Every structure is written in C-alpha cells, then in structure tokens.
N, CA, C and O atoms as a GROMACS GRO file, in nm:
protein
  364
    1MET      N    1  -3.862  16.122   8.958
    1MET     CA    2  -3.892  16.209   8.852
    1MET      C    3  -3.779  16.169   8.759
    1MET      O    4  -3.803  16.130   8.645
    2GLN      N    5  -3.650  16.180   8.808
    2GLN     CA    6  -3.562  16.157   8.722
    2GLN      C    7  -3.534  16.015   8.675
    2GLN      O    8  -3.435  15.985   8.609
    3ASN      N    9  -3.615  15.938   8.709
    3ASN     CA   10  -3.603  15.767   8.685
    3ASN      C   11  -3.682  15.783   8.567
    3ASN      O   12  -3.633  15.743   8.462
    4SER      N   13  -3.777  15.825   8.566
    4SER     CA   14  -3.954  15.850   8.517
    4SER      C   15  -3.894  15.861   8.332
    4SER      O   16  -3.898  15.795   8.229
    5ILE      N   17  -3.824  16.029   8.400
    5ILE     CA   18  -3.803  16.091   8.290
    5ILE      C   19  -3.667  16.012   8.161
    5ILE      O   20  -3.647  16.035   8.042
    6LYS      N   21  -3.607  15.927   8.251
    6LYS     CA   22  -3.474  15.895   8.164
    6LYS      C   23  -3.534  15.720   8.066
    6LYS      O   24  -3.492  15.647   7.976
    7VAL      N   25  -3.648  15.729   8.157
    7VAL     CA   26  -3.790  15.593   8.104
    7VAL      C   27  -3.776  15.633   7.966
    7VAL      O   28  -3.704  15.589   7.876
    8ILE      N   29  -3.874  15.743   7.970
    8ILE     CA   30  -3.947  15.816   7.879
    8ILE      C   31  -3.788  15.823   7.723
    8ILE      O   32  -3.748  15.766   7.622
    9ILE      N   33  -3.767  15.917   7.798
    9ILE     CA   34  -3.624  15.913   7.719
    9ILE      C   35  -3.550  15.777   7.605
    9ILE      O   36  -3.516  15.792   7.487
   10LYS      N   37  -3.544  15.683   7.666
   10LYS     CA   38  -3.505  15.612   7.672
   10LYS      C   39  -3.600  15.522   7.541
   10LYS      O   40  -3.578  15.436   7.457
   11GLU      N   41  -3.670  15.573   7.570
   11GLU     CA   42  -3.804  15.456   7.447
   11GLU      C   43  -3.805  15.578   7.287
   11GLU      O   44  -3.872  15.564   7.184
   12ILE      N   45  -3.728  15.663   7.313
   12ILE     CA   46  -3.706  15.769   7.205
   12ILE      C   47  -3.621  15.752   7.120
   12ILE      O   48  -3.506  15.776   7.155
   13PRO      N   49  -3.647  15.700   6.963
   13PRO     CA   50  -3.515  15.645   6.914
   13PRO      C   51  -3.397  15.754   6.852
   13PRO      O   52  -3.422  15.867   6.809
   14LYS      N   53  -3.273  15.695   6.860
   14LYS     CA   54  -3.152  15.800   6.830
   14LYS      C   55  -3.232  15.901   6.723
   14LYS      O   56  -3.342  15.901   6.667
   15GLY      N   57  -3.088  16.009   6.727
   15GLY     CA   58  -3.152  16.096   6.594
   15GLY      C   59  -3.330  16.167   6.600
   15GLY      O   60  -3.371  16.208   6.492
   16HIS      N   61  -3.378  16.173   6.660
   16HIS     CA   62  -3.585  16.172   6.660
   16HIS      C   63  -3.517  16.340   6.769
   16HIS      O   64  -3.422  16.367   6.842
   17ILE      N   65  -3.623  16.398   6.722
   17ILE     CA   66  -3.620  16.557   6.798
   17ILE      C   67  -3.714  16.540   6.902
   17ILE      O   68  -3.767  16.429   6.899
   18PHE      N   69  -3.748  16.610   6.986
   18PHE     CA   70  -3.879  16.597   7.105
   18PHE      C   71  -3.877  16.669   7.155
   18PHE      O   72  -3.757  16.697   7.144
   19ASP      N   73  -3.955  16.810   7.274
   19ASP     CA   74  -3.983  16.842   7.344
   19ASP      C   75  -4.027  16.800   7.446
   19ASP      O   76  -4.072  16.687   7.465
   20SER      N   77  -4.015  16.937   7.568
   20SER     CA   78  -4.024  16.899   7.665
   20SER      C   79  -4.194  16.886   7.725
   20SER      O   80  -4.232  16.834   7.830
   21HIS      N   81  -4.298  16.972   7.591
   21HIS     CA   82  -4.456  16.919   7.629
   21HIS      C   83  -4.410  16.763   7.634
   21HIS      O   84  -4.407  16.712   7.746
   22PHE      N   85  -4.386  16.710   7.561
   22PHE     CA   86  -4.280  16.557   7.493
   22PHE      C   87  -4.351  16.528   7.662
   22PHE      O   88  -4.457  16.511   7.723
   23VAL      N   89  -4.228  16.537   7.676
   23VAL     CA   90  -4.217  16.429   7.779
   23VAL      C   91  -4.312  16.496   7.950
   23VAL      O   92  -4.336  16.420   8.044
   24ILE      N   93  -4.348  16.636   7.950
   24ILE     CA   94  -4.435  16.588   8.027
   24ILE      C   95  -4.594  16.540   8.020
   24ILE      O   96  -4.666  16.518   8.118
   25ASN      N   97  -4.636  16.531   7.864
   25ASN     CA   98  -4.690  16.477   7.929
   25ASN      C   99  -4.744  16.311   7.929
   25ASN      O  100  -4.850  16.254   7.958
   26GLU      N  101  -4.555  16.254   7.860
   26GLU     CA  102  -4.588  16.142   7.873
   26GLU      C  103  -4.566  16.069   8.061
   26GLU      O  104  -4.576  15.958   8.114
   27LEU      N  105  -4.540  16.182   8.098
   27LEU     CA  106  -4.550  16.171   8.291
   27LEU      C  107  -4.624  16.172   8.325
   27LEU      O  108  -4.658  16.088   8.408
   28LEU      N  109  -4.718  16.291   8.276
   28LEU     CA  110  -4.913  16.254   8.332
   28LEU      C  111  -4.993  16.116   8.257
   28LEU      O  112  -5.101  16.064   8.284
   29LYS      N  113  -4.901  16.086   8.164
   29LYS     CA  114  -5.003  15.990   8.092
   29LYS      C  115  -4.890  15.828   8.178
   29LYS      O  116  -4.968  15.754   8.239
   30ARG      N  117  -4.831  15.809   8.182
   30ARG     CA  118  -4.744  15.701   8.254
   30ARG      C  119  -4.694  15.711   8.444
   30ARG      O  120  -4.638  15.647   8.533
   31PHE      N  121  -4.733  15.783   8.426
   31PHE     CA  122  -4.599  15.845   8.576
   31PHE      C  123  -4.675  15.963   8.663
   31PHE      O  124  -4.619  16.063   8.707
   32SER      N  125  -4.806  15.931   8.679
   32SER     CA  126  -4.912  16.065   8.754
   32SER      C  127  -4.848  16.060   8.880
   32SER      O  128  -4.800  16.158   8.937
   33ASP      N  129  -4.847  15.959   8.917
   33ASP     CA  130  -4.807  15.955   9.077
   33ASP      C  131  -4.732  16.080   9.115
   33ASP      O  132  -4.741  16.180   9.186
   34GLU      N  133  -4.648  16.016   9.025
   34GLU     CA  134  -4.508  16.093   9.057
   34GLU      C  135  -4.458  16.235   9.026
   34GLU      O  136  -4.366  16.310   9.056
   35TYR      N  137  -4.594  16.229   8.933
   35TYR     CA  138  -4.560  16.370   8.866
   35TYR      C  139  -4.637  16.468   8.922
   35TYR      O  140  -4.655  16.579   8.871
   36LEU      N  141  -4.687  16.430   9.030
   36LEU     CA  142  -4.859  16.480   9.135
   36LEU      C  143  -4.713  16.542   9.230
   36LEU      O  144  -4.659  16.653   9.225
   37THR      N  145  -4.680  16.419   9.315
   37THR     CA  146  -4.604  16.460   9.409
   37THR      C  147  -4.460  16.532   9.360
   37THR      O  148  -4.390  16.594   9.441
   38PHE      N  149  -4.436  16.521   9.267
   38PHE     CA  150  -4.289  16.636   9.207
   38PHE      C  151  -4.372  16.817   9.256
   38PHE      O  152  -4.339  16.903   9.338
   39SER      N  153  -4.494  16.804   9.151
   39SER     CA  154  -4.528  16.936   9.140
   39SER      C  155  -4.547  16.972   9.270
   39SER      O  156  -4.511  17.083   9.310
   40CYS      N  157  -4.612  16.871   9.357
   40CYS     CA  158  -4.643  16.984   9.507
   40CYS      C  159  -4.561  17.008   9.588
   40CYS      O  160  -4.592  17.046   9.701
   41LYS      N  161  -4.436  16.993   9.548
   41LYS     CA  162  -4.345  17.083   9.585
   41LYS      C  163  -4.331  17.208   9.605
   41LYS      O  164  -4.285  17.271   9.701
   42PHE      N  165  -4.390  17.249   9.474
   42PHE     CA  166  -4.402  17.354   9.443
   42PHE      C  167  -4.516  17.467   9.454
   42PHE      O  168  -4.546  17.573   9.398
   43ALA      N  169  -4.570  17.365   9.580
   43ALA     CA  170  -4.710  17.482   9.556
   43ALA      C  171  -4.707  17.502   9.704
   43ALA      O  172  -4.821  17.482   9.747
   44LYS      N  173  -4.613  17.537   9.814
   44LYS     CA  174  -4.570  17.650   9.906
   44LYS      C  175  -4.518  17.771   9.874
   44LYS      O  176  -4.426  17.789   9.794
   45ASN      N  177  -4.580  17.860   9.940
   45ASN     CA  178  -4.546  18.006   9.854
   45ASN      C  179  -4.535  18.036   9.734
   45ASN      O  180  -4.451  18.115   9.694
   46ASN      N  181  -4.640  17.962   9.640
   46ASN     CA  182  -4.648  17.952   9.488
   46ASN      C  183  -4.733  17.921   9.420
   46ASN      O  184  -4.801  17.819   9.417
   47ASN      N  185  -4.729  18.064   9.327
   47ASN     CA  186  -4.917  18.057   9.283
   47ASN      C  187  -4.859  18.054   9.140
   47ASN      O  188  -4.888  18.156   9.078
   48LYS      N  189  -4.775  17.953   9.064
   48LYS     CA  190  -4.740  17.946   8.947
   48LYS      C  191  -4.654  17.796   8.982
   48LYS      O  192  -4.531  17.797   8.979
   49ILE      N  193  -4.719  17.688   9.011
   49ILE     CA  194  -4.721  17.584   9.053
   49ILE      C  195  -4.714  17.476   8.907
   49ILE      O  196  -4.619  17.398   8.916
   50THR      N  197  -4.751  17.468   8.849
   50THR     CA  198  -4.776  17.447   8.738
   50THR      C  199  -4.589  17.460   8.620
   50THR      O  200  -4.502  17.376   8.596
   51LEU      N  201  -4.606  17.610   8.577
   51LEU     CA  202  -4.545  17.671   8.538
   51LEU      C  203  -4.381  17.624   8.585
   51LEU      O  204  -4.297  17.574   8.510
   52SER      N  205  -4.361  17.662   8.766
   52SER     CA  206  -4.180  17.586   8.852
   52SER      C  207  -4.188  17.448   8.760
   52SER      O  208  -4.133  17.437   8.650
   53ALA      N  209  -4.276  17.334   8.829
   53ALA     CA  210  -4.258  17.217   8.804
   53ALA      C  211  -4.214  17.159   8.680
   53ALA      O  212  -4.159  17.050   8.672
   54HIS      N  213  -4.249  17.261   8.551
   54HIS     CA  214  -4.259  17.211   8.424
   54HIS      C  215  -4.092  17.286   8.422
   54HIS      O  216  -3.988  17.222   8.406
   55GLY      N  217  -4.100  17.388   8.436
   55GLY     CA  218  -3.918  17.444   8.439
   55GLY      C  219  -3.851  17.343   8.499
   55GLY      O  220  -3.762  17.296   8.428
   56GLN      N  221  -3.865  17.275   8.644
   56GLN     CA  222  -3.785  17.226   8.714
   56GLN      C  223  -3.746  17.034   8.628
   56GLN      O  224  -3.631  16.992   8.630
   57ILE      N  225  -3.868  16.946   8.562
   57ILE     CA  226  -3.859  16.885   8.472
   57ILE      C  227  -3.758  16.918   8.421
   57ILE      O  228  -3.647  16.878   8.455
   58GLY      N  229  -3.786  17.009   8.315
   58GLY     CA  230  -3.683  17.048   8.168
   58GLY      C  231  -3.487  17.066   8.200
   58GLY      O  232  -3.390  17.032   8.133
   59LYS      N  233  -3.500  17.138   8.340
   59LYS     CA  234  -3.395  17.105   8.372
   59LYS      C  235  -3.318  16.966   8.368
   59LYS      O  236  -3.211  16.943   8.312
   60LYS      N  237  -3.398  16.880   8.440
   60LYS     CA  238  -3.361  16.743   8.480
   60LYS      C  239  -3.352  16.673   8.359
   60LYS      O  240  -3.261  16.591   8.347
   61ILE      N  241  -3.449  16.697   8.247
   61ILE     CA  242  -3.407  16.647   8.087
   61ILE      C  243  -3.204  16.650   8.109
   61ILE      O  244  -3.112  16.569   8.101
   62ASN      N  245  -3.222  16.804   8.140
   62ASN     CA  246  -3.158  16.888   8.075
   62ASN      C  247  -2.995  16.845   8.099
   62ASN      O  248  -2.897  16.904   8.054
   63LYS      N  249  -2.996  16.723   8.184
   63LYS     CA  250  -2.870  16.682   8.308
   63LYS      C  251  -2.836  16.533   8.213
   63LYS      O  252  -2.729  16.472   8.216
   64LEU      N  253  -2.938  16.504   8.146
   64LEU     CA  254  -2.926  16.311   8.091
   64LEU      C  255  -2.824  16.315   7.938
   64LEU      O  256  -2.855  16.355   7.826
   65ASN      N  257  -2.711  16.265   7.982
   65ASN     CA  258  -2.641  16.234   7.872
   65ASN      C  259  -2.645  16.203   7.692
   65ASN      O  260  -2.591  16.242   7.589
   66ASP      N  261  -2.741  16.112   7.736
   66ASP     CA  262  -2.752  16.062   7.558
   66ASP      C  263  -2.878  16.192   7.482
   66ASP      O  264  -2.980  16.163   7.420
   67ILE      N  265  -2.837  16.303   7.506
   67ILE     CA  266  -2.921  16.421   7.446
   67ILE      C  267  -2.848  16.504   7.437
   67ILE      O  268  -2.733  16.507   7.482
   68LYS      N  269  -2.944  16.639   7.333
   68LYS     CA  270  -2.848  16.757   7.309
   68LYS      C  271  -2.979  16.850   7.322
   68LYS      O  272  -3.091  16.810   7.292
   69GLN      N  273  -2.946  16.998   7.379
   69GLN     CA  274  -3.042  17.071   7.338
   69GLN      C  275  -3.015  17.183   7.213
   69GLN      O  276  -2.926  17.264   7.187
   70ILE      N  277  -3.177  17.131   7.133
   70ILE     CA  278  -3.112  17.254   6.976
   70ILE      C  279  -3.166  17.354   7.005
   70ILE      O  280  -3.092  17.449   6.980
   71GLY      N  281  -3.287  17.395   7.058
   71GLY     CA  282  -3.331  17.530   7.051
   71GLY      C  283  -3.479  17.498   7.129
   71GLY      O  284  -3.491  17.421   7.225
   72GLU      N  285  -3.545  17.545   7.092
   72GLU     CA  286  -3.698  17.572   7.121
   72GLU      C  287  -3.809  17.524   7.005
   72GLU      O  288  -3.793  17.551   6.886
   73ALA      N  289  -3.940  17.440   7.065
   73ALA     CA  290  -4.090  17.412   6.994
   73ALA      C  291  -4.159  17.504   7.007
   73ALA      O  292  -4.105  17.590   7.077
   74TRP      N  293  -4.234  17.524   6.982
   74TRP     CA  294  -4.424  17.568   6.921
   74TRP      C  295  -4.487  17.456   6.956
   74TRP      O  296  -4.486  17.373   6.865
   75SER      N  297  -4.535  17.426   7.041
   75SER     CA  298  -4.670  17.291   7.121
   75SER      C  299  -4.763  17.330   7.142
   75SER      O  300  -4.804  17.446   7.142
   76GLU      N  301  -4.828  17.200   7.170
   76GLU     CA  302  -4.967  17.207   7.313
   76GLU      C  303  -4.935  17.186   7.429
   76GLU      O  304  -4.922  17.064   7.439
   77ASN      N  305  -4.910  17.248   7.547
   77ASN     CA  306  -4.867  17.242   7.678
   77ASN      C  307  -5.012  17.138   7.724
   77ASN      O  308  -5.111  17.098   7.663
   78ILE      N  309  -4.953  17.123   7.878
   78ILE     CA  310  -5.085  17.010   7.917
   78ILE      C  311  -5.223  17.083   7.889
   78ILE      O  312  -5.328  17.022   7.908
   79HIS      N  313  -5.224  17.263   7.829
   79HIS     CA  314  -5.361  17.266   7.877
   79HIS      C  315  -5.426  17.240   7.677
   79HIS      O  316  -5.544  17.275   7.660
   80LYS      N  317  -5.370  17.200   7.582
   80LYS     CA  318  -5.392  17.242   7.505
   80LYS      C  319  -5.383  17.381   7.438
   80LYS      O  320  -5.473  17.402   7.357
   81THR      N  321  -5.300  17.473   7.456
   81THR     CA  322  -5.253  17.563   7.475
   81THR      C  323  -5.126  17.634   7.357
   81THR      O  324  -5.052  17.653   7.454
   82PRO      N  325  -5.052  17.680   7.254
   82PRO     CA  326  -4.988  17.636   7.215
   82PRO      C  327  -4.894  17.700   7.296
   82PRO      O  328  -4.942  17.780   7.377
   83SER      N  329  -4.745  17.683   7.295
   83SER     CA  330  -4.669  17.776   7.403
   83SER      C  331  -4.528  17.745   7.361
   83SER      O  332  -4.523  17.632   7.311
   84LYS      N  333  -4.390  17.817   7.365
   84LYS     CA  334  -4.280  17.746   7.342
   84LYS      C  335  -4.233  17.694   7.446
   84LYS      O  336  -4.251  17.735   7.561
   85CYS      N  337  -4.148  17.567   7.401
   85CYS     CA  338  -4.037  17.511   7.522
   85CYS      C  339  -3.892  17.431   7.486
   85CYS      O  340  -3.862  17.394   7.372
   86THR      N  341  -3.855  17.422   7.539
   86THR     CA  342  -3.702  17.424   7.512
   86THR      C  343  -3.698  17.223   7.375
   86THR      O  344  -3.758  17.116   7.384
   87CYS      N  345  -3.633  17.256   7.314
   87CYS     CA  346  -3.648  17.094   7.239
   87CYS      C  347  -3.509  17.016   7.242
   87CYS      O  348  -3.404  17.080   7.250
   88TRP      N  349  -3.511  16.902   7.237
   88TRP     CA  350  -3.368  16.813   7.225
   88TRP      C  351  -3.353  16.682   7.119
   88TRP      O  352  -3.452  16.610   7.104
   89GLU      N  353  -3.275  16.663   7.074
   89GLU     CA  354  -3.185  16.576   7.011
   89GLU      C  355  -3.141  16.449   7.059
   89GLU      O  356  -3.023  16.439   7.093
   90LYS      N  357  -3.223  16.342   7.067
   90LYS     CA  358  -3.198  16.212   7.135
   90LYS      C  359  -3.052  16.194   7.030
   90LYS      O  360  -3.049  16.241   6.916
   91LEU      N  361  -2.933  16.116   7.096
   91LEU     CA  362  -2.833  16.100   7.073
   91LEU      C  363  -2.773  15.938   7.016
   91LEU      O  364  -2.654  15.922   6.989
   0.00000   0.00000   0.00000
C-alpha cells in the first residue's frame, strides 16, 4: 500500500494541496486490488472497515517525507458524501 501511495503523491506537483479523499479515490481507480486486500485486514472483529482502512491510509500518507500536513478539508468521500479529511501540501 505504501508504494502505491508514493506513486500517487509523486505525481502531485510541488506546492499543490491534496486531501486523503483524493488519494483514496486514486487508490480505488488505479490500485483497486491492493486497496481491497489492505481494507480486508480490518474486517476481523470490526464493523467499520472502511473508516478503519481509510484512517490507516491517512497515517501512511503522513509518514511520507515530501509532504506537510496543513489542516483539514471538506470534500466528497468514496460514497460521494461530503466529510472532513486531512489535507497536505506537496513540498
């Protein structure tokens, strides 16, 4: 999962702002098998699989060196419902 996230972040131009919903949507479009495999890890004893998986994806994004967390955004999630998510700037 970390490598797929790195591929997505690498393509974002420096100085641009992005949020976790953008990264998750790109994972679904371009790395769907890896996304599903990763998400399935949270199915055991958990009824909030999507929320748990997306929280972990956010943590993986946060570990990257070429970004800076700058706050929160309000954007559409995978269900096309507006919700809060973390925002970063590409350095």
